[in-house]
All heavy atoms as an XYZ file, in Angstrom:
684
protein
N      39.286    129.962     66.325
C      40.587    130.640     66.289
C      40.787    131.347     67.633
O      39.852    131.874     68.191
C      40.637    131.651     65.170
C      40.436    131.090     63.740
S      41.753    130.036     63.185
C      42.973    131.220     62.686
N      42.023    131.292     68.100
C      42.412    132.065     69.303
C      43.799    132.626     68.996
O      44.717    131.906     68.626
C      42.525    131.057     70.462
C      42.973    131.643     71.801
C      41.994    132.701     72.291
C      43.173    130.562     72.808
N      43.876    133.942     69.093
C      45.114    134.647     68.765
C      45.573    134.310     67.339
O      46.748    134.011     67.090
C      46.244    134.377     69.732
N      44.624    134.216     66.403
C      44.886    133.864     65.004
C      45.503    132.523     64.759
O      46.140    132.233     63.766
C      45.763    134.961     64.350
C      45.060    136.307     64.217
O      43.879    136.341     63.980
N      45.768    137.358     64.458
N      45.231    131.594     65.725
C      45.683    130.215     65.542
C      44.471    129.301     65.741
O      43.584    129.556     66.519
C      46.730    129.834     66.610
C      48.032    130.625     66.414
C      49.047    130.153     67.377
C      50.318    130.946     67.160
N      51.418    130.467     67.993
N      44.408    128.215     64.975
C      43.301    127.256     65.076
C      43.236    126.620     66.479
O      44.317    126.260     66.999
C      43.451    126.266     63.972
C      44.890    126.395     63.571
C      45.354    127.766     63.961
N      42.066    126.411     66.961
C      41.862    125.715     68.244
C      41.592    124.229     67.862
O      41.068    123.970     66.819
C      40.696    126.325     69.050
C      41.027    127.765     69.446
S      39.642    128.577     70.192
C      39.390    127.665     71.682
N      41.883    123.340     68.796
C      41.630    121.913     68.574
C      40.630    121.335     69.569
O      40.420    121.875     70.641
C      43.000    121.155     68.747
N      40.046    120.238     69.132
C      39.123    119.513     70.049
C      39.606    118.084     70.188
O      40.567    117.674     69.548
C      37.640    119.615     69.513
C      37.411    118.836     68.229
O      37.943    117.755     68.003
N      36.636    119.409     67.385
N      38.941    117.301     71.056
C      39.390    115.973     71.358
C      39.420    115.017     70.147
O      40.098    113.991     70.225
C      38.584    115.339     72.543
C      37.146    115.182     72.150
C      38.778    116.136     73.825
C      36.317    114.295     73.089
N      38.700    115.375     69.127
C      38.683    114.511     67.949
C      39.819    114.752     66.956
O      39.932    114.098     65.978
C      37.324    114.696     67.211
C      36.130    114.268     68.065
S      36.225    112.604     68.782
C      36.045    111.637     67.303
N      40.677    115.719     67.281
C      41.805    115.996     66.454
C      42.963    115.059     66.866
O      43.948    115.503     67.475
C      42.254    117.475     66.617
C      41.254    118.397     65.992
O      40.618    118.080     64.968
O      40.978    119.486     66.575
N      42.796    113.775     66.531
C      43.790    112.812     66.931
C      44.311    111.977     65.782
O      44.947    110.902     65.989
C      43.207    111.905     68.059
C      42.119    110.994     67.574
C      42.383    109.722     67.135
C      40.803    111.428     67.683
C      41.365    108.893     66.748
C      39.774    110.579     67.254
C      40.017    109.322     66.810
N      44.122    112.423     64.572
C      44.574    111.620     63.395
C      46.088    111.606     63.351
O      46.772    112.608     63.315
C      44.018    112.239     62.151
C      42.545    112.165     62.077
C      41.980    112.936     60.866
C      40.487    113.114     60.953
N      40.064    114.075     61.917
N      46.672    110.339     63.345
C      48.111    110.259     63.230
C      48.684    110.933     61.998
O      48.097    110.860     60.911
C      48.376    108.687     63.144
C      47.177    108.128     63.819
C      45.984    109.069     63.446
N      49.772    111.574     62.147
C      50.508    112.316     61.107
C      49.791    113.598     60.670
O      50.470    114.549     60.264
C      50.881    111.456     59.905
C      51.658    110.192     60.292
S      53.075    110.482     61.358
C      54.233    111.114     60.218
N      48.443    113.673     60.725
C      47.740    114.895     60.361
C      47.683    115.833     61.518
O      47.958    117.047     61.434
C      46.345    114.599     59.837
N      47.253    115.288     62.693
C      47.164    116.082     63.913
C      48.277    115.775     64.908
O      48.629    116.583     65.732
C      45.786    115.828     64.630
C      44.647    116.160     63.752
O      43.826    115.270     63.487
N      44.493    117.377     63.302
N      48.745    114.582     64.853
C      49.885    114.143     65.787
C      51.060    113.696     64.898
O      51.072    112.594     64.359
C      49.411    113.014     66.727
C      48.171    113.409     67.480
C      50.575    112.598     67.640
C      47.558    112.254     68.316
N      52.020    114.560     64.730
C      53.139    114.226     63.879
C      54.120    113.216     64.531
O      54.029    113.000     65.709
C      53.854    115.590     63.639
C      53.537    116.367     64.879
C      52.168    115.874     65.281
N      54.982    112.669     63.747
C      56.024    111.838     64.259
C      56.947    112.662     65.154
O      57.149    113.827     64.949
C      56.847    111.273     63.114
O      57.907    110.475     63.622
N      57.355    112.027     66.237
C      58.247    112.744     67.168
C      59.134    111.721     67.880
O      58.752    110.663     68.156
C      57.501    113.594     68.198
C      56.506    112.774     68.979
C      56.862    112.180     70.205
C      55.189    112.525     68.553
C      55.991    111.438     70.932
C      54.317    111.756     69.264
C      54.686    111.205     70.410
N      60.365    112.056     68.218
C      61.214    111.263     69.027
C      61.402    109.839     68.491
O      61.170    109.544     67.309
N      61.878    108.998     69.378
C      62.137    107.589     69.049
C      61.199    106.686     69.899
O      61.030    106.974     71.091
C      63.611    107.249     69.350
C      64.563    108.048     68.490
S      64.446    107.749     66.741
C      65.414    106.253     66.612
N      60.671    105.656     69.307
C      59.839    104.708     70.022
C      60.717    103.529     70.464
O      61.546    103.017     69.702
C      58.762    104.205     69.070
S      57.631    103.034     69.851
N      60.520    103.112     71.708
C      61.266    101.967     72.233
C      60.353    100.869     72.708
O      60.797     99.959     73.454
C      62.191    102.406     73.377
O      61.426    103.043     74.391
N      59.107    100.859     72.272
C      58.156     99.852     72.652
C      58.306     98.618     71.729
O      58.171     98.721     70.503
C      56.723    100.357     72.563
O      55.830     99.350     72.757
N      58.481     97.478     72.348
C      58.612     96.222     71.550
C      57.259     95.838     70.938
O      57.212     94.947     70.118
C      59.194     95.094     72.413
C      60.660     95.235     72.724
C      61.087     94.153     73.704
C      61.501     95.210     71.441
N      56.152     96.512     71.378
C      54.843     96.289     70.725
C      54.836     96.866     69.328
O      53.999     96.440     68.530
C      53.782     96.915     71.568
O      53.707     96.319     72.854
N      55.656     97.808     69.083
C      55.766     98.448     67.750
C      56.552     97.482     66.852
O      57.691     97.151     67.129
C      56.504     99.805     67.905
C      56.590    100.516     66.601
O      56.629     99.939     65.542
N      56.737    101.852     66.679
N      55.916     97.078     65.748
C      56.590     96.117     64.878
C      57.946     96.569     64.281
O      58.830     95.730     64.152
C      55.592     95.890     63.745
C      54.291     96.329     64.275
C      54.560     97.342     65.292
N      58.101     97.843     64.105
C      59.365     98.294     63.528
C      60.487     98.205     64.624
O      61.633     97.856     64.312
C      59.335     99.751     62.980
O      58.913    100.648     64.001
C      58.334     99.862     61.815
N      60.104     98.507     65.833
C      61.088     98.352     66.933
C      61.403     96.884     67.206
O      62.614     96.510     67.333
C      60.581     98.973     68.241
C      61.472     98.717     69.416
C      60.331    100.486     68.061
N      60.413     96.057     67.221
C      60.590     94.603     67.416
C      61.475     94.052     66.277
O      62.381     93.227     66.546
C      59.258     93.882     67.407
N      61.247     94.423     65.028
C      62.043     93.935     63.939
C      63.485     94.409     64.035
O      64.441     93.626     63.845
C      61.428     94.431     62.600
O      62.179     93.994     61.506
N      63.703     95.663     64.297
C      65.081     96.245     64.454
C      65.790     95.581     65.636
O      66.975     95.302     65.543
C      65.022     97.725     64.620
N      65.091     95.333     66.727
C      65.705     94.702     67.865
C      66.065     93.241     67.591
O      67.130     92.801     67.921
C      64.717     94.785     69.089
O      64.475     96.130     69.391
C      65.284     94.044     70.300
N      65.212     92.572     66.839
C      65.545     91.198     66.432
C      66.730     91.188     65.537
O      67.658     90.313     65.699
C      64.357     90.602     65.727
O      64.584     89.308     65.285
N      66.806     92.089     64.600
C      67.980     92.184     63.693
C      69.280     92.520     64.434
O      70.335     92.112     63.980
C      67.707     93.164     62.604
N      69.139     93.158     65.562
C      70.294     93.541     66.371
C      70.605     92.495     67.435
O      71.174     92.777     68.484
C      70.123     94.915     66.967
N      70.154     91.238     67.213
C      70.378     90.119     68.130
C      69.869     90.365     69.528
O      70.507     90.061     70.506
C      71.867     89.782     68.199
C      72.495     89.471     66.884
S      71.699     88.061     66.145
C      72.918     87.525     65.038
N      68.684     91.032     69.608
C      68.013     91.219     70.916
C      68.368     92.506     71.614
O      67.830     92.814     72.689
N      69.255     93.304     71.031
C      69.600     94.590     71.665
C      68.489     95.615     71.271
O      68.252     95.812     70.125
C      70.955     95.113     71.181
C      71.256     96.514     71.740
C      72.061     94.155     71.572
N      67.849     96.177     72.290
C      66.710     97.115     72.043
C      67.212     98.185     71.084
O      68.178     98.876     71.295
C      66.237     97.736     73.330
C      65.084     98.793     73.180
C      63.825     98.078     72.574
C      64.729     99.394     74.503
N      66.471     98.349     69.992
C      66.834     99.336     68.942
C      65.646    100.251     68.678
O      64.716     99.857     67.915
C      67.239     98.596     67.621
O      68.261     97.625     67.959
C      67.741     99.556     66.629
N      65.569    101.398     69.321
C      64.511    102.371     69.099
C      64.428    102.733     67.626
O      65.435    102.821     66.936
C      64.849    103.509     69.968
C      65.741    102.952     71.047
C      66.530    101.948     70.296
N      63.220    103.007     67.159
C      62.952    103.444     65.799
C      62.127    104.776     65.886
O      61.513    105.048     66.860
C      62.185    102.371     65.069
C      62.991    101.051     64.897
S      64.461    101.243     63.932
C      63.807    101.538     62.316
N      62.122    105.517     64.773
C      61.341    106.772     64.767
C      59.866    106.543     65.114
O      59.257    105.582     64.671
C      61.500    107.275     63.307
C      62.782    106.660     62.865
C      62.841    105.315     63.523
N      59.392    107.426     65.918
C      57.959    107.330     66.352
C      57.044    107.615     65.158
O      57.183    108.616     64.499
C      57.700    108.368     67.471
S      55.963    108.663     67.782
N      56.100    106.737     65.000
C      54.978    106.964     64.046
C      53.735    106.683     64.911
O      53.406    105.464     65.090
C      55.071    106.118     62.796
C      56.355    106.481     62.044
C      53.850    106.333     61.957
C      56.622    105.662     60.824
N      53.057    107.670     65.412
C      51.947    107.423     66.333
C      50.882    106.510     65.712
O      50.521    106.676     64.531
C      51.342    108.833     66.576
C      52.487    109.771     66.281
C      53.281    109.106     65.163
N      50.375    105.581     66.513
C      49.293    104.716     66.103
C      48.188    104.921     67.103
O      48.046    104.190     68.067
C      49.817    103.291     66.145
C      48.846    102.315     65.503
O      47.716    102.702     65.110
N      49.186    101.055     65.378
N      47.413    105.944     66.864
C      46.352    106.392     67.766
C      44.972    106.120     67.153
O      44.738    106.440     65.978
C      46.513    107.907     68.006
C      45.405    108.422     68.949
C      47.865    108.222     68.617
N      44.088    105.507     67.963
C      42.797    105.150     67.412
C      41.641    105.675     68.318
O      40.451    105.407     68.018
C      42.609    103.605     67.237
C      43.564    103.157     66.179
C      42.826    102.881     68.536
N      42.010    106.428     69.383
C      40.961    106.993     70.249
C      41.233    108.450     70.543
O      42.361    108.882     70.475
C      40.930    106.207     71.536
N      40.162    109.226     70.807
C      40.318    110.616     71.009
C      41.153    110.988     72.219
O      41.408    110.157     73.127
C      38.878    111.116     71.318
C      37.999    110.050     70.726
C      38.761    108.776     70.857
N      41.566    112.244     72.316
C      42.232    112.785     73.476
C      41.271    112.770     74.641
O      40.085    112.833     74.448
C      42.623    114.251     73.171
C      43.681    114.436     72.149
C      43.483    114.628     70.790
C      45.112    114.553     72.340
N      44.697    114.741     70.127
C      45.704    114.740     71.069
C      45.913    114.498     73.428
C      47.030    114.888     70.911
C      47.291    114.643     73.295
C      47.820    114.844     72.024
N      41.810    112.738     75.839
C      40.941    112.768     77.014
C      41.589    113.565     78.113
O      42.825    113.596     78.184
C      40.689    111.333     77.498
N      40.921    114.253     78.996
C      39.482    114.270     79.038
C      38.819    115.349     78.240
O      37.613    115.291     77.957
C      39.201    114.501     80.516
C      40.395    115.391     81.013
C      41.528    114.895     80.135
N      39.458    116.381     77.816
C      38.862    117.503     77.150
C      38.116    118.436     78.084
O      38.128    118.225     79.330
N      37.593    119.511     77.537
C      36.872    120.494     78.340
C      35.411    120.491     77.880
O      35.077    121.210     76.928
C      37.502    121.874     78.196
C      36.906    122.948     79.063
C      37.730    124.156     79.114
C      37.118    125.309     79.906
N      36.752    124.979     81.262
N      34.555    119.704     78.523
C      33.174    119.523     78.047
C      32.354    120.777     78.067
O      31.344    120.881     77.345
C      32.627    118.446     78.986
C      33.499    118.473     80.203
C      34.808    118.959     79.768
N      32.718    121.761     78.869
C      31.918    123.009     78.905
C      32.370    124.070     77.897
O      31.851    125.144     77.828
C      31.861    123.569     80.280
C      33.274    123.976     80.810
O      34.252    123.469     80.292
O      33.321    124.800     81.771
N      33.337    123.661     77.039
C      33.789    124.591     75.932
C      33.908    123.754     74.693
O      34.842    122.960     74.559
C      35.100    125.263     76.314
C      35.452    126.383     75.386
C      35.038    127.710     75.593
C      36.170    126.127     74.195
C      35.345    128.764     74.742
C      36.478    127.206     73.307
C      36.071    128.449     73.606
O      36.346    129.443     72.705
N      32.952    123.912     73.796
C      32.948    123.095     72.602
C      33.589    123.777     71.413
O      33.374    125.010     71.197
C      31.521    122.715     72.280
C      30.763    121.937     73.312
C      29.368    121.572     72.838
C      31.510    120.658     73.749
N      34.302    123.052     70.627
C      34.851    123.474     69.343
C      34.389    122.455     68.305
O      34.644    121.290     68.422
C      36.402    123.524     69.366
C      36.912    124.509     70.450
C      36.972    123.867     68.029
C      38.356    124.421     70.751
N      33.607    122.961     67.313
C      33.005    122.068     66.321
C      32.182    120.931     67.009
O      32.280    119.756     66.643
C      34.046    121.525     65.378
N      31.436    121.314     67.986
C      30.548    120.397     68.766
C      31.304    119.313     69.544
O      30.687    118.292     69.849
C      29.495    119.800     67.850
C      28.541    120.822     67.308
O      28.155    121.736     68.013
N      28.194    120.716     66.049
N      32.575    119.494     69.816
C      33.347    118.513     70.603
C      34.087    119.265     71.697
O      34.428    120.418     71.533
C      34.386    117.790     69.694
C      33.773    116.931     68.653
C      33.016    115.710     69.199
O      33.342    115.220     70.263
N      32.023    115.271     68.495
N      34.354    118.605     72.837
C      35.081    119.268     73.937
C      36.465    119.769     73.429
O      37.155    119.144     72.653
C      35.301    118.146     74.970
C      34.149    117.204     74.706
C      33.944    117.234     73.206
N      36.824    120.969     73.917
C      38.101    121.566     73.587
C      39.267    120.732     74.084
O      39.194    120.111     75.158
C      38.189    122.991     74.129
N      40.376    120.800     73.371
C      41.607    120.139     73.736
C      42.413    121.070     74.649
O      42.574    122.189     74.389
C      42.388    119.826     72.514
C      43.665    118.924     72.659
C      43.286    117.588     73.237
C      44.339    118.737     71.328
N      42.811    120.521     75.835
C      43.594    121.250     76.819
C      44.988    120.693     76.920
O      45.261    119.524     76.570
C      42.923    121.172     78.164
C      41.505    121.683     78.245
C      40.918    121.407     79.616
C      41.440    123.166     77.941
N      45.873    121.495     77.490
C      47.254    120.996     77.693
C      47.337    119.747     78.588
O      48.220    118.924     78.490
C      48.106    122.129     78.299
C      49.577    121.804     78.374
C      50.351    123.009     78.893
C      51.821    122.632     79.036
N      52.627    123.739     79.538
N      46.372    119.597     79.445
C      46.298    118.474     80.324
C      45.793    117.160     79.696
O      45.860    116.095     80.357
C      45.446    118.792     81.574
O      44.135    119.053     81.144
N      45.327    117.203     78.477
C      44.779    116.065     77.761
C      45.881    115.063     77.417
O      47.022    115.464     77.146
C      44.017    116.438     76.515
S      42.513    117.353     76.876
N      45.552    113.827     77.308
C      46.449    112.735     76.924
C      45.780    111.909     75.805
O      44.564    111.854     75.732
C      46.747    111.829     78.104
C      47.308    112.502     79.305
C      48.748    112.350     79.374
C      49.299    112.920     80.683
N      50.076    114.044     80.590
N      46.600    111.275     75.018
C      46.152    110.392     73.982
C      47.047    109.183     74.026
O      48.250    109.259     74.163
C      46.301    111.117     72.599
S      45.292    110.423     71.312
N      46.477    107.970     73.931
C      47.246    106.726     74.043
C      47.580    106.146     72.694
O      46.738    106.119     71.809
C      46.475    105.714     74.888
C      46.340    106.146     76.307
O      47.301    106.676     76.922
N      45.153    105.950     76.885
N      48.817    105.748     72.575
C      49.300    105.042     71.367
C      49.101    103.522     71.530
O      49.278    102.979     72.641
C      50.788    105.381     71.154
S      51.488    104.554     69.713
N      48.749    102.845     70.434
C      48.528    101.423     70.521
C      49.776    100.677     70.897
O      49.780     99.519     71.340
C      47.996    100.876     69.157
C      46.549    101.059     68.902
C      46.191    100.488     67.548
C      45.724    100.394     69.999
N      50.981    101.288     70.713
C      52.221    100.598     71.058
C      52.550    100.702     72.522
O      53.578    100.328     73.003
C      53.373    101.172     70.237
C      53.143    101.168     68.769
C      53.447    102.232     67.892
C      52.583    100.190     67.929
N      53.085    101.867     66.601
C      52.547    100.645     66.599
C      52.098     98.897     68.180
C      52.066     99.891     65.515
C      51.588     98.120     67.115
C      51.560     98.646     65.838
N      51.613    101.359     73.325
C      51.790    101.399     74.787
C      52.158    102.752     75.370
O      52.292    102.885     76.529
N      52.438    103.722     74.515
C      52.871    105.031     74.983
C      51.690    105.952     75.256
O      50.530    105.710     74.851
N      51.978    107.007     75.951
C      50.990    108.066     76.231
C      51.513    109.342     75.640
O      52.663    109.758     75.913
C      50.775    108.178     77.715
O      49.880    109.239     78.007
N      50.683    109.981     74.867
C      51.122    111.226     74.187
C      50.487    112.418     74.964
O      49.260    112.353     75.284
C      50.590    111.237     72.674
C      51.245    110.046     72.015
C      50.940    112.549     72.028
C      50.625    109.765     70.651
N      51.279    113.373     75.244
C      50.789    114.580     75.952
C      51.204    115.843     75.202
O      52.056    115.829     74.315
C      51.286    114.616     77.389
O      52.678    114.608     77.413
N      50.644    116.943     75.574
C      50.906    118.241     74.962
C      51.934    118.999     75.788
O      51.736    119.205     77.009
C      49.597    119.074     74.859
C      48.607    118.310     73.981
C      49.914    120.430     74.310
C      47.202    118.888     73.990
N      53.088    119.378     75.185
C      54.105    120.123     75.928
C      53.848    121.615     75.911
O      54.047    122.269     76.888
C      55.466    119.801     75.315
C      55.986    118.371     75.479
C      57.336    118.261     74.802
C      56.048    117.984     76.908
N      53.368    122.129     74.790
C      53.139    123.555     74.611
C      51.743    123.730     74.057
O      51.413    123.143     73.070
C      54.175    124.210     73.694
O      55.503    123.860     74.154
C      53.979    125.689     73.577
N      50.963    124.516     74.769
C      49.546    124.714     74.379
C      49.408    125.710     73.205
O      48.288    125.884     72.709
C      48.675    125.049     75.517
C      49.090    126.326     76.189
O      49.909    127.152     75.649
O      48.609    126.567     77.298
N      50.442    126.386     72.788
C      50.412    127.276     71.669
C      49.987    128.697     72.010
O      49.908    129.583     71.193
N      49.570    128.920     73.251
C      49.143    130.259     73.668
C      50.369    131.049     74.129
O      51.124    130.640     74.988
C      48.161    130.160     74.879
C      46.870    129.478     74.476
C      45.848    129.458     75.601
O      45.966    130.238     76.511
N      44.947    128.571     75.582
N      50.561    132.170     73.455
C      51.721    132.973     73.784
C      51.223    134.138     74.703
O      50.222    134.747     74.491
C      52.316    133.587     72.510
C      52.772    132.529     71.503
C      53.241    133.195     70.218
C      53.852    131.697     72.072
N      51.989    134.389     75.720
C      51.654    135.410     76.711
C      52.369    136.660     76.378
O      53.518    136.723     75.953
C      51.951    134.970     78.111
C      51.596    136.047     79.141
C      51.227    133.671     78.445
């Protein structure tokens, strides 16, 4: 805990549990986008983002462990299988 809020580590990458849906996905690698685009006669049709993440955040802070894993920092990224890169906009620390 930091300022009465839970801290995260690089292993906190479970879709919908740790990474909620956000924005619209426009990757044709995403089957819902591909299907909607096909139905629209080839006009790109973005669909709601549902992250498809299978690997931890990187790089993490190896010298500060949370539950025996490197701490998650605002500079960390996580890749979505549909080709996107997920980043942290707000680290949750209030000044």
